[in-house]
C-alpha positions in Angstrom: 0.0 0.0 0.0 1.1 3.6 -0.5 2.0 5.8 2.4 0.9 9.4 2.9 3.8 11.0 1.0 3.1 8.7 -2.0 -0.5 9.7 -2.0 0.4 13.4 -1.6 2.7 13.1 -4.6 0.0 11.5 -6.7 -2.5 14.1 -5.7 -0.1 16.9 -6.6 0.4 15.3 -10.1 -3.4 15.1 -10.6 -3.6 18.8 -10.1 -0.5 19.7 -12.1 1.1 16.8 -13.9 4.1 18.8 -14.9 4.8 20.4 -11.6 8.6 20.5 -10.9 9.9 18.2 -8.2 11.2 21.3 -6.4 7.7 22.8 -6.2 6.2 19.5 -5.0 9.0 19.1 -2.4 8.5 22.6 -1.0 4.7 22.1 -0.7 5.1 18.7 1.0 8.0 19.7 3.2 10.6 17.2 1.9 13.7 17.5 -0.4 13.5 17.4 -4.2 15.7 14.3 -4.1 13.1 12.5 -2.0 10.3 13.4 -4.4 12.3 12.3 -7.4 13.2 9.0 -5.7 9.5 8.4 -4.8 8.4 9.3 -8.3 10.8 6.8 -9.8 9.8 4.1 -7.4 6.1 4.7 -8.1 6.7 4.4 -11.8 8.4 1.1 -11.3 6.2 -0.4 -8.7 2.8 1.3 -9.0 2.6 1.9 -12.8 2.5 5.6 -12.1 2.4 7.5 -15.4 1.6 11.1 -16.2 0.3 11.4 -19.8 -0.7 14.4 -21.9 -4.0 13.8 -23.8 -6.0 15.8 -26.3 -9.6 16.8 -25.6 -11.4 14.5 -28.1 -13.9 17.2 -29.3 -11.2 19.8 -29.9 -9.1 17.1 -31.7 -12.0 16.2 -34.0 -12.3 12.8 -32.4 -15.3 10.7 -31.4 -14.9 8.0 -28.8 -16.6 4.6 -29.0 -16.9 2.1 -26.1 -16.8 -1.3 -27.8 -17.7 -4.6 -26.2 -16.3 -7.7 -27.9 -17.1 -11.3 -27.0 -14.5 -13.8 -28.0 -13.5 -17.4 -27.4 -11.7 -17.8 -24.1 -8.6 -19.2 -25.9 -8.2 -16.1 -28.0 -9.5 -13.2 -25.9 -6.1 -12.3 -24.3 -4.4 -12.2 -27.7 -7.2 -10.1 -29.2 -7.0 -7.7 -26.2 -3.3 -7.2 -26.6 -3.7 -6.7 -30.4 -6.1 -3.9 -29.7 -3.8 -2.5 -27.1 -1.0 -2.2 -29.7 -3.1 0.0 -31.9 -2.6 3.8 -31.6 -6.4 4.5 -31.9 -7.4 2.6 -28.8 -7.3 3.2 -25.0 -8.7 1.6 -21.8 -8.5 -1.9 -23.1 -9.9 -4.3 -20.5 -10.7 -8.0 -20.1 -14.0 -8.4 -18.3 -16.7 -11.0 -17.5 -14.7 -14.1 -16.9 -12.1 -13.2 -19.5 -14.3 -13.7 -22.6 -15.3 -10.1 -23.1 -13.0 -7.3 -24.2 -14.0 -3.7 -23.6 -12.0 -0.9 -25.3 -12.3 2.8 -26.2 -11.8 3.4 -29.9 -11.0 6.9 -31.1 -12.4 7.7 -34.5 -12.4 10.9 -36.7 -15.7 12.8 -36.2 -15.6 13.6 -39.9 -17.7 10.8 -41.4 -16.0 11.1 -44.7 -12.7 9.8 -43.2 -14.2 6.5 -42.0 -12.9 4.1 -39.4 -11.1 1.0 -40.4 -11.2 -0.7 -37.0 -15.0 -0.5 -36.5 -16.0 -1.0 -40.1 -13.4 -3.5 -41.4 -10.9 -4.9 -39.0 -13.2 -6.1 -36.2 -15.9 -7.6 -38.4 -13.1 -9.6 -40.2 -11.5 -10.9 -37.1 -11.9 -14.6 -36.3 -13.1 -15.8 -32.9 -15.2 -12.7 -32.2 -18.7 -13.9 -31.6 -20.5 -10.7 -30.6 -19.8 -6.9 -31.0 -21.6 -3.9 -29.7 -20.4 -0.3 -30.1 -21.6 2.6 -27.9 -20.8 6.2 -28.8 -19.7 8.2 -25.8 -22.0 11.2 -25.9 -21.0 13.1 -22.8 -18.5 12.4 -20.0 -19.6 13.4 -16.5 -16.6 11.9 -14.7 -13.2 10.9 -16.1 -10.7 12.6 -18.3 -9.6 15.8 -16.6 -11.8 15.0 -13.6 -10.0 12.5 -11.4 -11.2 9.7 -9.1 -11.7 11.3 -5.7 -10.0 8.5 -3.8 -6.7 9.0 -5.6 -6.7 12.8 -5.0 -7.8 13.3 -1.4 -4.5 13.9 0.5 -3.4 17.5 0.1 -4.7 20.5 2.1 -6.5 23.3 0.4 -3.4 25.5 0.7 -1.3 22.8 -0.9 -3.8 22.3 -3.7 -3.8 26.1 -4.4 0.0 26.0 -4.9 -0.3 23.3 -7.6 -3.1 25.0 -9.4 -0.9 27.9 -10.3 -0.2 28.0 -14.1 3.1 26.8 -15.5 3.4 30.2 -17.2 3.2 32.1 -13.9 7.0 32.2 -13.5 7.5 33.7 -17.0 6.6 36.9 -18.7 4.7 35.0 -21.4 0.9 35.2 -21.2 -0.8 32.1 -22.5 -3.3 32.6 -25.4 -6.0 29.8 -25.7 -5.5 28.0 -29.0 -7.0 25.0 -30.8 -5.1 21.8 -31.8 -3.7 21.7 -35.3 -2.1 19.0 -37.5 1.3 20.5 -36.5 0.7 19.4 -32.9 0.8 15.7 -33.8 4.4 15.0 -32.8 3.9 17.0 -29.6 0.8 14.9 -28.7 2.6 11.6 -29.4 5.5 12.6 -27.1 3.1 13.7 -24.3 1.1 10.5 -24.5 4.4 8.6 -23.8 5.5 10.9 -21.0 3.5 13.9 -19.9 6.5 15.0 -17.8 9.0 15.1 -20.7 11.2 18.1 -20.4 10.9 21.0 -22.9 14.2 19.9 -24.4 13.0 16.4 -24.9 9.7 17.7 -26.5 11.8 20.0 -28.7 13.8 17.1 -29.9 10.5 15.2 -30.7 8.9 18.1 -32.5 11.8 19.9 -34.1 10.7 23.1 -32.4 12.8 25.1 -30.0 12.3 24.6 -26.2 10.8 28.1 -26.0 8.3 27.3 -28.7 7.4 24.1 -27.0 6.8 25.9 -23.7 4.6 28.5 -25.3 2.6 26.0 -27.3 2.0 23.9 -24.2 0.8 26.9 -22.3 -1.5 27.9 -25.1 -3.1 24.5 -25.5 -3.6 24.1 -21.8 -5.1 27.5 -21.4 -7.7 26.6 -24.0 -8.4 23.2 -22.6 -7.2 21.5 -25.8 -5.0 19.2 -23.8 -4.9 18.0 -20.2 -2.7 15.8 -18.1 -3.9 12.5 -16.6 -2.3 10.4 -14.0 -2.4 6.6 -14.2 -1.6 4.5 -11.2 -2.3 0.9 -10.0 -5.6 1.4 -8.2 -5.0 -1.8 -6.2 -2.3 0.1 -4.2 -5.0 2.7 -3.4 -7.2 0.0 -1.9 -9.4 -0.7 -4.9 -9.0 -4.4 -5.6 -12.4 -5.0 -7.2 -13.2 -3.2 -10.4 -16.4 -3.4 -12.5 -18.1 -1.7 -15.4 -21.7 -0.8 -14.8 -24.0 -0.6 -17.8 -27.3 1.1 -16.9 -30.6 2.0 -18.5 -32.0 5.3 -17.2 -35.2 7.2 -18.1 -34.1 9.9 -20.6 -35.8 12.6 -18.6 -33.7 11.6 -15.5 -30.4 10.9 -17.3 -28.8 14.2 -16.4 -29.8 14.1 -12.8 -28.7 10.4 -12.3 -25.4 11.0 -14.2 -24.6 14.1 -12.1 -25.4 12.2 -8.9 -23.2 9.3 -9.9 -20.3 11.7 -10.7 -20.3 12.6 -7.1 -19.9 9.1 -5.8 -16.4 8.3 -4.4 -16.7 4.7 -5.6 -16.8 5.7 -9.3 -13.9 6.8 -11.5 -15.8 7.2 -14.8 -19.4 8.1 -15.7 -20.6 8.7 -19.3 -23.8 8.9 -21.4 -23.7 6.5 -24.4 -25.8 5.3 -27.3 -27.2 1.8 -27.3 -29.7 -0.3 -25.2 -28.0 1.1 -22.1 -27.5 4.8 -22.0 -25.2 5.3 -19.0 -21.9 3.5 -18.2 -19.7 3.8 -15.1 -16.6 2.2 -13.7 -16.6 1.3 -10.0 -13.4 0.9 -8.0 -14.2 -0.8 -4.7 -12.2 -2.4 -1.9 -13.6 -5.9 -2.4 -16.7 -7.7 -3.7 -18.6 -7.0 -0.4 -17.8 -3.3 -0.9 -19.1 -3.4 -4.5 -22.2 -5.2 -3.4 -22.9 -2.6 -0.7 -22.5 0.2 -3.3 -24.8 -1.5 -5.8 -27.5 -2.4 -3.3 -27.5 0.8 -1.2 -26.3 3.7 -3.3 -27.3 2.7 -6.8 -30.4 0.8 -5.5 -31.8 4.1 -4.1 -32.0 5.7 -7.6 -35.4 4.7 -8.9 -34.6 6.1 -12.4 -32.2 3.3 -13.1 -34.3 0.6 -14.8 -31.7 -2.0 -15.5 -28.1 -2.6 -14.3 -25.5 -5.0 -15.7 -22.3 -5.5 -13.8 -19.1 -6.6 -15.6 -16.1 -7.4 -13.4 -12.9 -6.1 -14.8 -10.2 -8.9 -14.6 -7.3 -7.0 -16.2 -6.4 -3.6 -17.5 -4.4 -4.3 -20.7 -4.1 -0.7 -21.7 -4.9 2.6 -20.0 -5.0 6.0 -21.6 -1.4 6.0 -22.7 0.6 3.4 -24.7 1.9 1.9 -21.5 0.4 -1.2 -19.9 -1.2 -0.5 -16.6 -0.9 -3.9 -15.0 2.8 -4.2 -15.9 4.0 -3.3 -12.4 1.6 -5.7 -10.8 3.1 -8.6 -13.0 6.6 -7.5 -12.0 5.7 -7.6 -8.3 4.3 -11.1 -8.7 7.4 -12.3 -10.6 9.6 -10.8 -7.9 7.6 -12.5 -5.1 7.8 -15.8 -7.0 11.6 -15.5 -7.3 11.9 -14.6 -3.6 10.0 -17.7 -2.6 11.9 -20.1 -4.9 
């Protein structure tokens, strides 16, 4: 489990993913070397990752939540094949390991088309069922973090990290939209949202000053944001589940807003399809999940139906990195220690 300093560091990165270690150290009352050491350890052992992501609407992208049912013998291979694609994120194995759930990013422009949805998946062997749900509106997720991973800092400490990166310079950020010229910058930020300006300059061919200004402009306009990925098991959430709900349309907004305020949920979105609301629950154990479903969700009469799909493995998160990699490393280390 993570200690208080680990949690405070994660909370700080949720607020400002690119905050310098010196700023984090000052706010937390430790040395910059301690923060750097903790950050490296969390990267290795807790899959901690800061990633820079584009706002889908500003990037001209539509997100689809796709559910694939496959033969048990091929589901893992299919999930990893999806994870290797640049147009996917949040690839999960659910429901006994025979269902794959993934977010697919497609161009909003219908004329461009989408090869994965229209051609690749239908032609893939061993897939026995497919359903695709367009994400219409996100109530929780993306720039809005799971509360239980960001509940350590005091209000004063949070205020420090909410200061803009450009505050220490004479440059005033001007909100701007994403353009095709930002492609290399976005790819680099998806790999490492904390990459230095010099590293981003090398990836883009721009000068470090141009990189700094472009980052400030895109952040000021909400065109990009920084997300923090971490092994939720180390935060006490060992039971994960996707919740597919059918809600009366007239009550959808009220129910979704209510769910977005639940500490047990890390994601809430309205979708197309037979169910019109989906959420991800992160609970301590099956008993905790049952209590949440029976008492908190059960009190919302507007929810007509509920399907619960346990998440067995996160194959891919928002970035190209594999979220469960650190967990497998820890298991391998434990096995070696016992042998």
